[in-house]
Backbone bond lengths (Angstrom), bond angles and torsions (degrees), N, CA, C in turn:
res aa  C-N    CA-C-N  psi(-1)  N-CA   C-N-CA  omega(-1)  CA-C   N-CA-C  phi
1 X - - - 1.447 - - 1.538 107.38 -
2 X 1.314 117.67 148.53 1.390 125.11 -173.16 1.594 111.38 -124.81
3 X 1.273 120.73 119.55 1.482 118.27 -179.48 1.532 108.03 -76.32
4 X 1.333 115.58 127.90 1.516 118.91 179.82 1.485 113.95 -102.10
5 X 1.344 117.45 -27.99 1.447 117.18 -170.51 1.525 109.87 -165.63
6 X 1.358 116.06 142.54 1.497 119.85 175.23 1.523 106.69 -127.35
7 X 1.328 117.14 136.50 1.427 122.26 -178.68 1.476 112.04 -155.47
8 X 1.359 118.72 161.65 1.458 119.77 169.31 1.537 110.64 -106.15
9 X 1.278 117.51 2.13 1.441 122.05 179.41 1.519 108.81 -83.91
10 X 1.379 118.16 98.25 1.478 119.65 -174.11 1.549 107.56 -71.61
11 X 1.338 121.41 -33.04 1.474 118.36 -178.84 1.490 114.56 -66.94
12 X 1.415 111.20 -38.53 1.515 117.08 -179.11 1.564 107.21 -69.78
13 X 1.365 116.91 -40.69 1.450 117.88 179.17 1.479 116.95 -62.12
14 X 1.448 112.94 -37.01 1.432 118.68 179.21 1.529 108.33 -68.68
15 X 1.307 122.07 -38.23 1.490 124.10 -178.90 1.540 110.15 -69.00
16 X 1.332 113.89 -40.45 1.454 118.58 -177.36 1.532 108.51 -72.73
17 X 1.324 119.43 -37.88 1.486 121.75 178.78 1.577 107.89 -64.93
18 X 1.281 117.78 -41.63 1.442 120.52 -178.86 1.509 111.34 -68.80
19 X 1.334 117.22 -38.45 1.464 123.77 179.69 1.581 108.53 -64.40
20 X 1.339 117.75 -45.14 1.406 116.35 -175.82 1.556 110.94 -74.44
21 X 1.316 118.11 -32.45 1.419 121.96 172.59 1.595 115.17 -58.70
22 X 1.347 107.28 -38.69 1.439 118.99 -178.58 1.548 108.14 -65.48
23 X 1.296 116.77 -35.21 1.486 124.24 179.18 1.523 111.27 -81.35
24 X 1.209 121.42 0.54 1.444 124.49 178.83 1.472 116.33 85.94
25 X 1.345 117.78 14.32 1.499 122.87 -177.63 1.555 107.91 -89.99
26 X 1.382 115.52 123.69 1.502 118.01 -177.18 1.559 111.19 -78.39
27 X 1.292 116.50 101.50 1.395 119.39 -174.68 1.500 106.98 -130.56
28 X 1.328 121.32 160.14 1.457 127.59 172.27 1.507 109.25 -144.43
29 X 1.347 113.36 165.79 1.504 117.73 -177.72 1.497 107.04 -124.90
30 X 1.370 115.70 136.56 1.405 124.43 175.60 1.536 112.02 -124.55
31 X 1.352 117.81 158.72 1.415 121.89 175.61 1.522 110.24 -103.41
32 X 1.280 116.90 140.09 1.421 123.58 174.71 1.525 111.09 -141.48
33 X 1.316 113.16 98.69 1.450 119.51 -173.53 1.556 107.15 70.95
34 X 1.352 115.77 -125.88 1.453 120.40 176.61 1.587 111.11 -102.33
35 X 1.292 114.90 18.19 1.449 120.90 176.27 1.541 114.95 -108.42
36 X 1.238 116.96 145.31 1.444 122.35 171.28 1.586 109.53 -102.37
37 X 1.360 115.87 134.86 1.425 119.36 -176.69 1.512 109.23 -119.34
38 X 1.262 120.59 131.73 1.375 127.93 176.31 1.560 109.83 -95.72
39 X 1.350 118.97 120.52 1.424 124.09 -179.24 1.455 113.07 -114.93
40 X 1.368 117.13 141.17 1.370 122.27 173.05 1.590 105.10 -97.83
41 X 1.314 115.07 130.09 1.436 122.02 -176.68 1.552 118.13 -88.40
42 X 1.347 113.51 -18.55 1.505 118.98 176.61 1.471 107.43 -131.64
43 X 1.323 117.32 118.11 1.517 122.20 -173.47 1.463 113.03 -65.96
44 X 1.341 119.43 -20.17 1.467 119.83 -179.88 1.545 112.59 -65.27
45 X 1.337 115.86 -12.33 1.460 117.96 -178.46 1.569 110.93 -100.93
46 X 1.325 114.94 10.24 1.467 117.00 -174.61 1.472 116.60 -59.44
47 X 1.304 117.87 -47.19 1.465 119.18 -177.37 1.490 110.37 -67.19
48 X 1.311 116.67 -42.45 1.505 120.23 177.72 1.495 111.66 -64.36
49 X 1.300 120.31 -34.48 1.420 123.31 -178.07 1.563 110.51 -72.02
50 X 1.313 114.65 -40.67 1.460 121.30 174.84 1.500 111.62 -56.46
51 X 1.372 115.03 -44.96 1.457 119.70 -174.57 1.465 108.60 -69.81
52 X 1.305 117.71 -37.26 1.546 120.86 179.37 1.532 109.89 -68.70
53 X 1.370 115.62 -38.19 1.496 114.53 179.86 1.451 112.76 -69.25
54 X 1.338 119.03 -31.31 1.478 122.43 174.54 1.555 109.48 -70.06
55 X 1.295 116.49 -37.86 1.518 118.26 173.45 1.464 112.79 -63.04
56 X 1.344 117.67 -37.81 1.439 121.72 175.27 1.456 115.93 -64.15
57 X 1.383 114.73 -42.56 1.449 119.10 -178.71 1.520 108.85 -68.99
58 X 1.285 119.07 -33.47 1.447 122.33 -178.14 1.555 110.95 -68.84
59 X 1.249 116.71 -38.33 1.443 121.44 -178.82 1.474 113.52 -149.91
60 X 1.391 118.06 75.70 1.461 119.85 179.03 1.509 115.74 -55.52
61 X 1.279 116.28 -38.33 1.464 119.92 -174.73 1.519 110.54 -65.44
62 X 1.356 116.41 -36.74 1.509 121.53 177.40 1.570 110.17 -63.64
63 X 1.368 111.51 -37.75 1.446 112.62 -178.81 1.513 109.80 -68.13
64 X 1.391 116.19 -39.34 1.461 117.01 -178.44 1.501 112.05 -65.39
65 X 1.396 113.53 -34.00 1.496 116.82 178.85 1.511 109.11 -71.55
66 X 1.290 121.79 -31.65 1.463 123.40 176.06 1.569 110.44 -65.14
67 X 1.373 113.05 -37.58 1.408 116.22 179.64 1.567 110.17 -71.23
68 X 1.367 115.02 -36.43 1.416 116.72 -176.22 1.552 109.51 -70.86
69 X 1.381 115.93 -39.33 1.463 119.30 176.67 1.428 114.62 -63.73
70 X 1.416 114.87 -37.22 1.494 118.08 175.83 1.447 114.29 -63.89
71 X 1.385 113.88 -42.01 1.454 120.86 -174.64 1.544 109.06 -68.16
72 X 1.344 116.81 -35.15 1.479 121.49 -177.22 1.497 115.22 -92.43
73 X 1.318 114.51 -2.32 1.518 116.96 -176.57 1.525 107.74 -67.76
74 X 1.334 117.10 153.34 1.449 123.49 -178.50 1.525 111.52 -59.00
75 X 1.375 117.50 -38.68 1.414 120.15 -177.76 1.513 111.07 -65.04
76 X 1.400 117.74 -42.00 1.418 119.07 -179.14 1.535 111.94 -76.00
77 X 1.292 113.43 -40.75 1.526 118.38 -179.80 1.495 114.72 -61.78
78 X 1.443 113.63 -33.60 1.449 116.28 -178.00 1.481 111.43 -96.16
79 X 1.329 120.12 5.36 1.499 122.14 -179.64 1.492 109.38 -64.58
80 X 1.344 112.92 131.07 1.448 118.30 -176.62 1.567 110.04 -78.59
81 X 1.224 119.28 162.25 1.552 122.83 174.79 1.482 107.17 -60.28
82 X 1.327 121.18 -36.90 1.447 124.17 -176.26 1.545 106.63 -64.34
83 X 1.281 120.52 -45.75 1.487 121.71 -179.91 1.498 113.03 -62.21
84 X 1.385 113.28 -37.98 1.490 119.18 179.48 1.559 107.58 -64.90
85 X 1.331 117.93 -36.51 1.473 121.09 -177.04 1.573 106.23 -68.20
86 X 1.334 113.58 -44.42 1.459 119.87 -173.14 1.563 112.07 -64.16
87 X 1.304 114.98 -28.11 1.454 120.53 177.33 1.500 114.34 -75.13
88 X 1.263 118.40 -10.46 1.417 124.95 -176.98 1.515 111.41 -82.40
89 X 1.310 121.68 -22.04 1.479 126.76 -171.63 1.492 107.05 -76.75
90 X 1.379 111.95 161.72 1.427 123.10 171.04 1.519 108.46 -122.60
91 X 1.346 114.09 -173.89 1.492 120.53 -172.39 1.534 111.42 -61.47
92 X 1.379 121.75 -50.16 1.437 123.13 -179.35 1.560 107.40 -68.36
93 X 1.270 115.99 -39.22 1.494 116.73 -178.09 1.491 110.05 -59.31
94 X 1.363 119.28 -40.40 1.440 120.74 -178.06 1.547 110.54 -76.69
95 X 1.316 119.09 -37.59 1.465 120.09 179.93 1.541 110.65 -61.85
96 X 1.371 111.57 -48.73 1.470 112.29 -175.85 1.516 112.52 -70.54
97 X 1.352 118.87 -31.85 1.469 119.49 173.33 1.486 111.38 -61.12
98 X 1.282 116.30 -38.40 1.489 120.90 179.01 1.462 113.07 -67.70
99 X 1.396 115.43 -41.62 1.499 116.29 174.76 1.502 113.01 -61.86
100 X 1.327 117.77 -41.37 1.527 121.90 177.31 1.471 110.63 -56.14
101 X 1.329 116.82 -47.58 1.514 123.97 179.41 1.570 110.09 -59.37
102 X 1.294 115.37 -46.42 1.507 120.67 -179.16 1.511 107.92 -62.78
103 X 1.283 123.43 -47.19 1.391 126.69 -176.05 1.549 106.75 -63.91
104 X 1.302 118.01 -46.20 1.499 120.78 178.52 1.504 113.46 -55.74
105 X 1.328 117.91 -41.63 1.425 125.17 -179.88 1.576 108.85 -68.78
106 X 1.297 116.22 -40.36 1.551 118.97 178.34 1.514 109.18 -67.70
107 X 1.303 118.37 -30.90 1.507 119.86 178.79 1.583 110.80 -70.24
108 X 1.290 113.30 -19.62 1.477 118.09 179.52 1.588 115.68 -80.59
109 X 1.391 111.48 -13.50 1.421 122.61 -174.37 1.548 106.21 -95.82
110 X 1.354 117.01 119.13 1.491 117.71 -178.32 1.511 114.63 -58.24
111 X 1.227 115.38 -31.22 1.572 117.34 -175.39 1.520 111.39 -82.04
112 X 1.274 119.94 -13.45 1.458 120.02 178.43 1.523 114.38 -115.43
113 X 1.347 115.75 -20.79 1.495 118.91 -172.81 1.486 115.46 -54.04
114 X 1.334 115.21 -46.50 1.569 113.99 -176.05 1.509 110.20 -70.15
115 X 1.313 119.47 -38.71 1.449 120.59 -179.62 1.563 113.09 -63.21
116 X 1.379 111.30 -39.92 1.491 118.64 178.55 1.514 108.85 -64.61
117 X 1.327 118.20 -50.65 1.464 120.68 -179.19 1.430 113.47 -58.27
118 X 1.422 118.55 -44.27 1.407 123.78 -176.59 1.579 110.19 -69.40
119 X 1.311 116.90 -25.86 1.453 115.63 179.10 1.552 112.33 -85.25
120 X 1.340 121.31 -24.63 1.412 123.87 -176.76 1.506 114.22 -102.71
121 X 1.359 118.94 -18.38 1.516 118.31 -179.94 1.536 108.47 -68.90
122 X 1.343 112.26 161.45 1.475 116.31 -173.80 1.492 115.03 -76.04
123 X 1.352 121.02 -44.54 1.470 118.73 -178.86 1.513 106.97 171.26
124 X 1.387 117.87 172.07 1.453 119.90 176.64 1.498 113.09 -80.11
125 X 1.361 116.20 -36.99 1.406 120.60 -172.31 1.573 108.73 -154.36
126 X 1.306 114.28 162.01 1.546 116.52 178.69 1.429 112.73 -58.53
127 X 1.404 117.67 -42.84 1.382 122.19 -179.40 1.536 116.42 -63.61
128 X 1.369 112.52 -24.68 1.494 116.73 178.67 1.551 112.50 -101.57
129 X 1.238 117.87 19.46 1.514 120.00 -175.83 1.493 105.32 -61.27
130 X 1.330 116.51 120.68 1.473 124.60 -174.77 1.486 113.07 -78.21
131 X 1.368 119.08 77.21 1.452 118.67 179.82 1.517 115.07 -65.94
132 X 1.418 116.83 -9.15 1.383 124.78 178.01 1.574 106.01 -78.08
133 X 1.311 116.95 -12.79 1.499 122.92 -178.29 1.541 104.98 -125.42
134 X 1.277 117.90 66.50 1.556 116.45 -174.48 1.472 118.09 -60.45
135 X 1.340 117.15 -15.19 1.477 114.73 -179.32 1.480 111.26 -68.58
136 X 1.326 119.72 -19.33 1.467 124.01 -179.46 1.550 109.44 -62.64
137 X 1.285 118.23 -21.37 1.517 119.33 178.44 1.559 112.12 -77.85
138 X 1.359 111.68 -11.05 1.500 114.59 179.61 1.512 112.54 -114.78
139 X 1.378 116.94 -31.66 1.428 121.59 -168.47 1.595 116.73 -68.71
140 X 1.440 117.57 -19.57 1.424 113.87 171.43 1.542 114.86 -54.23
141 X 1.371 116.40 -24.38 1.448 118.51 -178.80 1.562 113.31 -70.12
142 X 1.359 116.60 -6.16 1.464 124.42 175.30 1.538 112.96 -87.99
143 X 1.431 116.81 -18.20 1.387 119.94 -169.45 1.577 108.77 -91.56
144 X 1.343 117.67 129.19 1.391 124.17 171.55 1.488 112.19 -136.90
145 X 1.329 118.66 136.69 1.397 122.26 -162.92 1.560 112.30 -114.88
146 X 1.296 118.94 6.12 1.447 124.15 174.86 1.487 109.03 -154.67
147 X 1.322 116.85 154.79 1.483 124.62 -178.56 1.560 106.24 -61.88
148 X 1.379 116.51 -46.24 1.507 116.49 -177.76 1.490 110.94 -61.07
149 X 1.334 116.10 -42.18 1.454 118.87 176.19 1.511 116.03 -55.70
150 X 1.324 111.18 -44.68 1.502 120.77 179.20 1.510 112.75 -63.79
151 X 1.341 116.89 -49.39 1.457 122.88 -179.05 1.564 108.56 -62.03
152 X 1.322 119.23 -50.39 1.446 118.67 179.23 1.449 114.36 -55.51
153 X 1.309 116.77 -50.26 1.561 119.96 -178.40 1.480 112.74 -63.66
154 X 1.396 116.70 -42.94 1.454 117.19 -173.83 1.543 108.91 -71.64
155 X 1.333 118.19 -34.10 1.521 117.15 177.61 1.517 111.45 -59.80
156 X 1.353 111.23 -49.66 1.517 114.54 -176.13 1.540 111.49 -70.53
157 X 1.380 115.98 -31.78 1.493 117.09 176.16 1.494 107.76 -67.00
158 X 1.223 124.98 -38.82 1.485 124.53 178.59 1.537 108.48 -73.56
159 X 1.273 119.78 -39.99 1.440 122.57 -174.61 1.655 108.62 -67.16
160 X 1.329 112.39 -49.34 1.425 117.49 -174.42 1.581 111.22 -90.89
161 X 1.291 116.90 -43.97 1.438 120.74 179.54 1.588 112.76 -66.23
162 X 1.396 113.69 -40.26 1.422 116.41 179.11 1.546 111.14 -63.87
163 X 1.327 117.53 -43.87 1.470 117.38 -177.51 1.504 111.92 -68.16
164 X 1.396 114.19 -35.19 1.456 119.50 -179.45 1.590 107.89 -65.69
165 X 1.345 117.84 -42.93 1.486 123.13 179.51 1.433 111.03 -60.41
166 X 1.296 118.49 -46.31 1.416 123.46 -174.62 1.526 113.05 -69.57
167 X 1.347 115.37 -23.58 1.459 122.27 -177.69 1.557 106.84 -89.97
168 X 1.328 117.08 -53.47 1.509 121.91 -171.17 1.508 114.74 -101.19
169 X 1.313 118.67 -12.46 1.425 121.13 174.51 1.493 111.91 101.38
170 X 1.370 119.57 166.26 1.475 121.98 -170.46 1.520 107.71 -72.45
171 X 1.334 121.47 -36.61 1.444 120.40 -176.27 1.434 110.92 -63.50
172 X 1.330 120.20 -37.66 1.498 122.47 179.17 1.511 111.54 -69.07
173 X 1.387 116.99 -36.11 1.421 118.59 177.11 1.461 114.87 -68.45
174 X 1.426 116.75 -36.54 1.406 119.42 177.18 1.607 110.86 -67.78
175 X 1.348 117.06 -35.90 1.414 124.03 175.34 1.556 112.21 -61.07
176 X 1.345 111.64 -47.20 1.463 120.09 177.98 1.529 112.33 -62.90
177 X 1.240 114.46 -42.28 1.471 121.02 176.60 1.582 110.81 -61.61
178 X 1.304 118.83 -47.28 1.434 121.33 -178.82 1.558 111.50 -64.94
179 X 1.265 116.73 -43.04 1.528 120.66 178.39 1.500 111.09 -63.70
180 X 1.299 116.59 -50.52 1.503 116.76 -174.80 1.571 108.94 -75.87
181 X 1.271 122.86 -31.33 1.447 122.41 176.17 1.576 109.77 -65.96
182 X 1.253 116.63 -43.60 1.468 121.89 -179.81 1.565 108.35 -62.96
183 X 1.347 115.86 -50.60 1.481 118.56 179.87 1.511 111.98 -59.38
184 X 1.330 118.70 -44.94 1.395 121.78 -173.74 1.528 112.17 -72.61
185 X 1.331 116.72 -49.06 1.486 124.71 177.54 1.512 114.04 -57.91
186 X 1.324 115.57 -49.49 1.444 115.42 -176.05 1.511 109.35 -70.95
187 X 1.294 120.08 -40.75 1.477 121.88 177.04 1.510 113.18 -58.37
188 X 1.273 116.30 -45.26 1.466 123.82 -179.03 1.521 109.48 -65.48
189 X 1.352 117.62 -43.17 1.422 121.71 177.66 1.526 113.13 -61.89
190 X 1.363 116.84 -42.00 1.422 124.57 -173.72 1.556 107.13 -71.29
191 X 1.386 119.59 -39.58 1.424 124.43 -177.52 1.517 113.77 -83.69
192 X 1.364 117.20 -47.03 1.409 124.86 -166.85 1.513 114.85 -109.56
193 X 1.317 121.88 -5.40 1.472 120.07 -177.85 1.510 110.77 94.94
194 X 1.341 115.82 -178.52 1.421 120.86 -167.03 1.601 117.14 -91.81
195 X 1.365 113.52 -7.30 1.525 114.10 -176.16 1.491 112.73 -97.86
196 X 1.319 109.88 84.28 1.493 120.80 -179.90 1.531 110.53 -152.85
197 X 1.276 119.03 163.66 1.418 121.92 174.91 1.534 108.78 -169.48
198 X 1.314 115.63 169.18 1.429 118.54 174.94 1.537 114.04 130.82
199 X 1.262 117.18 162.74 1.485 122.98 -173.79 1.546 105.76 -101.84
200 X 1.359 119.11 5.90 1.470 118.55 -175.43 1.575 114.23 -61.60
201 X 1.270 117.14 -38.02 1.447 120.12 -178.18 1.567 109.34 -63.51
202 X 1.290 117.15 -39.35 1.471 121.20 176.23 1.463 111.13 -66.79
203 X 1.304 116.73 -42.60 1.450 123.26 177.00 1.520 113.18 -59.63
204 X 1.354 117.12 -43.26 1.408 117.40 176.34 1.605 113.03 -71.92
205 X 1.329 111.91 -25.99 1.544 115.20 171.57 1.533 109.54 -64.05
206 X 1.340 118.75 -48.80 1.359 122.09 -179.47 1.581 111.50 -61.14
207 X 1.319 113.18 -38.76 1.522 117.69 173.15 1.474 111.81 -58.67
208 X 1.356 118.70 -47.04 1.416 121.01 179.48 1.559 110.89 -62.27
209 X 1.264 118.34 -42.32 1.522 119.31 173.31 1.419 112.64 -52.46
210 X 1.412 115.99 -54.78 1.479 121.53 -178.31 1.503 113.41 -55.87
211 X 1.363 115.54 -41.56 1.472 119.19 -178.40 1.499 110.22 -61.69
212 X 1.295 117.48 -40.75 1.469 122.06 -174.78 1.515 110.10 -75.99
213 X 1.284 120.38 -53.95 1.465 122.77 -171.76 1.548 111.79 -68.43
214 X 1.387 116.81 -26.62 1.397 117.00 -176.84 1.515 113.64 -111.06
215 X 1.338 116.42 16.33 1.442 120.21 -177.01 1.495 110.38 -63.59
216 X 1.307 120.86 126.37 1.451 128.72 178.88 1.522 109.81 61.60
217 X 1.370 118.12 26.72 1.477 123.59 174.70 1.482 110.87 -123.49
218 X 1.351 119.24 74.27 1.469 118.53 -172.31 1.568 115.93 -60.23
219 X 1.400 115.15 -19.20 1.470 115.12 179.98 1.567 111.01 -90.03
220 X 1.364 118.92 -3.29 1.374 120.14 -179.51 1.522 112.52 -68.38
221 X 1.358 118.13 142.57 1.438 117.02 -176.13 1.526 114.48 -64.09
222 X 1.348 119.64 -22.56 1.465 122.17 179.97 1.553 112.10 -98.58
223 X 1.268 115.46 11.17 1.492 118.83 177.50 1.528 113.25 -61.22
224 X 1.306 116.53 124.94 1.473 123.05 179.59 1.487 111.08 -102.09
225 X 1.341 121.90 133.11 1.479 121.34 175.56 1.510 109.39 -63.68
226 X 1.330 117.32 149.78 1.450 122.03 179.03 1.482 115.25 -54.49
227 X 1.435 118.99 -33.88 1.337 124.57 178.01 1.594 113.90 -64.13
228 X 1.352 110.95 -36.02 1.531 115.52 178.10 1.503 111.75 -74.48
229 X 1.267 115.78 -35.75 1.458 119.86 174.97 1.468 112.76 -62.08
230 X 1.338 114.98 -43.57 1.506 122.35 176.42 1.489 110.30 -59.41
231 X 1.403 116.34 -49.29 1.438 116.62 -179.36 1.455 116.69 -58.27
232 X 1.414 117.63 -43.22 1.425 121.34 174.90 1.514 114.86 -60.29
233 X 1.272 112.84 -39.33 1.556 115.43 -178.67 1.578 110.11 -77.03
234 X 1.315 118.07 -31.41 1.427 118.64 176.28 1.541 111.93 -68.71
235 X 1.378 114.20 -39.67 1.475 116.71 177.00 1.578 111.27 -65.65
236 X 1.333 116.34 -33.98 1.440 118.08 176.11 1.565 110.30 -64.24
237 X 1.339 116.98 -43.10 1.426 119.16 -176.51 1.568 109.17 -70.78
238 X 1.257 117.44 -37.66 1.491 121.50 -179.45 1.553 109.26 -59.28
239 X 1.261 117.64 -34.77 1.420 123.11 -177.98 1.589 112.05 -59.57
240 X 1.262 117.68 -26.84 1.429 123.38 176.01 1.528 114.90 -89.26
241 X 1.330 116.85 6.28 1.404 122.98 178.41 1.638 107.76 -112.36
242 X 1.334 112.41 179.06 1.455 119.03 175.76 1.472 113.69 -93.99
243 X 1.371 119.32 9.79 1.406 124.78 -171.72 1.549 113.27 -78.69
244 X 1.283 118.43 -25.66 1.441 120.95 -176.79 1.544 106.79 -87.02
245 X 1.314 111.66 152.07 1.491 121.87 -176.48 1.557 110.64 -97.66
246 X 1.304 116.46 5.88 1.447 119.46 -179.69 1.506 112.67 -129.22
247 X 1.291 117.10 155.83 1.527 117.93 175.93 1.506 110.65 -76.66
248 X 1.276 112.92 131.42 1.501 120.12 -176.37 1.536 108.03 -121.02
249 X 1.385 114.42 134.67 1.457 120.43 174.68 1.427 110.12 -83.87
250 X 1.370 116.42 80.41 1.397 124.40 -174.56 1.528 114.17 -56.81
251 X 1.266 115.64 -49.62 1.438 123.83 -177.24 1.555 111.72 -57.96
252 X 1.419 113.23 -41.73 1.478 116.10 176.86 1.481 111.64 -66.10
253 X 1.305 121.43 -37.14 1.491 124.73 175.93 1.515 108.28 -61.55
254 X 1.303 120.62 -50.61 1.423 122.90 -175.77 1.471 113.36 -65.72
255 X 1.394 116.51 -46.90 1.452 121.12 179.20 1.539 109.47 -62.95
256 X 1.342 118.86 -39.79 1.447 119.28 179.74 1.542 111.64 -65.69
257 X 1.379 116.20 -40.08 1.462 117.53 178.17 1.555 110.45 -63.88
258 X 1.314 115.46 -41.37 1.560 117.07 -178.16 1.531 107.81 -64.55
259 X 1.254 116.42 -45.92 1.535 118.25 177.05 1.517 114.56 -58.45
260 X 1.366 112.53 -39.73 1.442 116.63 177.45 1.601 114.83 -67.13
261 X 1.335 112.24 -35.60 1.411 116.83 -179.02 1.572 109.56 -66.23
262 X 1.393 112.42 -39.48 1.436 117.70 179.50 1.544 112.39 -68.43
263 X 1.341 116.47 -42.44 1.426 119.86 178.15 1.562 109.97 -66.58
264 X 1.298 115.58 -37.67 1.451 116.53 175.17 1.454 114.45 -62.86
265 X 1.359 117.65 -37.38 1.465 118.29 176.64 1.548 110.80 -66.12
266 X 1.326 116.33 -36.27 1.522 117.55 173.64 1.473 110.46 -60.35
267 X 1.365 118.59 -52.00 1.456 120.86 -177.35 1.523 112.70 -57.45
268 X 1.403 113.93 -40.46 1.521 115.01 -179.04 1.497 110.86 -72.22
269 X 1.404 118.48 -30.84 1.464 116.68 178.22 1.528 111.16 -71.64
270 X 1.344 115.36 -39.25 1.475 119.73 172.74 1.524 113.72 -56.92
271 X 1.308 114.60 -43.42 1.553 120.87 178.08 1.510 109.23 -61.03
272 X 1.377 117.02 -48.12 1.495 119.82 -177.05 1.501 108.57 -65.81
273 X 1.344 117.94 -40.01 1.504 120.47 -176.02 1.469 107.16 -68.02
274 X 1.360 119.81 -41.47 1.432 118.74 177.86 1.499 113.24 -64.11
275 X 1.272 119.60 -35.59 1.477 125.14 179.74 1.517 109.29 -66.86
276 X 1.359 117.99 -42.33 1.423 122.25 -175.31 1.569 110.53 -73.19
277 X 1.322 113.12 -26.54 1.499 119.93 -177.49 1.577 109.04 -72.83
278 X 1.301 115.83 -24.68 1.511 115.46 -179.59 1.489 109.32 -89.91
């Protein structure tokens, strides 16, 4: 992360933050004492961000007009919620979502279903875990056995994974995916056996990351409303009861959440350390 600006003018910071985000620049605002700090989250945008900040300083009113025109333009006003969601995804978010869809469709075909499942499932037993085929520790996250299961996981993967990738980059999302998938898949296999699948453990991992890195930071791109946090936690708790009508990989959800909370703590510590070093 790169600090771009420090000011006490909350109104100016709000307008500048809005202007940069409108131009596609990944920025966030944090508080440090009585100062507001504007941070660039991807260094590749540095030159463009500096140019836009200079443009804003030269004519703040024009920048506000540009934002107002963009917000009121027919294209923006008529943009559907689906289009807004699609714009949130990154490269890995899209590739993995596509892979999940392809696997789901192949599982619906009788001639390919058994082969696909046997290729992607983790193992028959803990003693037979095929470490010579390490991808099996990750590929259960590709398996979904109902349309509801698929839609639920893909929505949250796009919502949380897409925002995470756009903020921290593709490499960090891949790393987060691997860590959360390993934690959730191995834990579920050890506790519940080999017959499971789904992206839910990774989704709960990304949820845990977002809760930690954006805690008490309403302007952070990964900030989650309290109602959304409550929904995810209630769903997690309901999985341990008999109230749900579907089978739930509870251990995968919990292990994914724990791994995400830890990874989120690391990311927040790295962010704070980077800010103090400057």
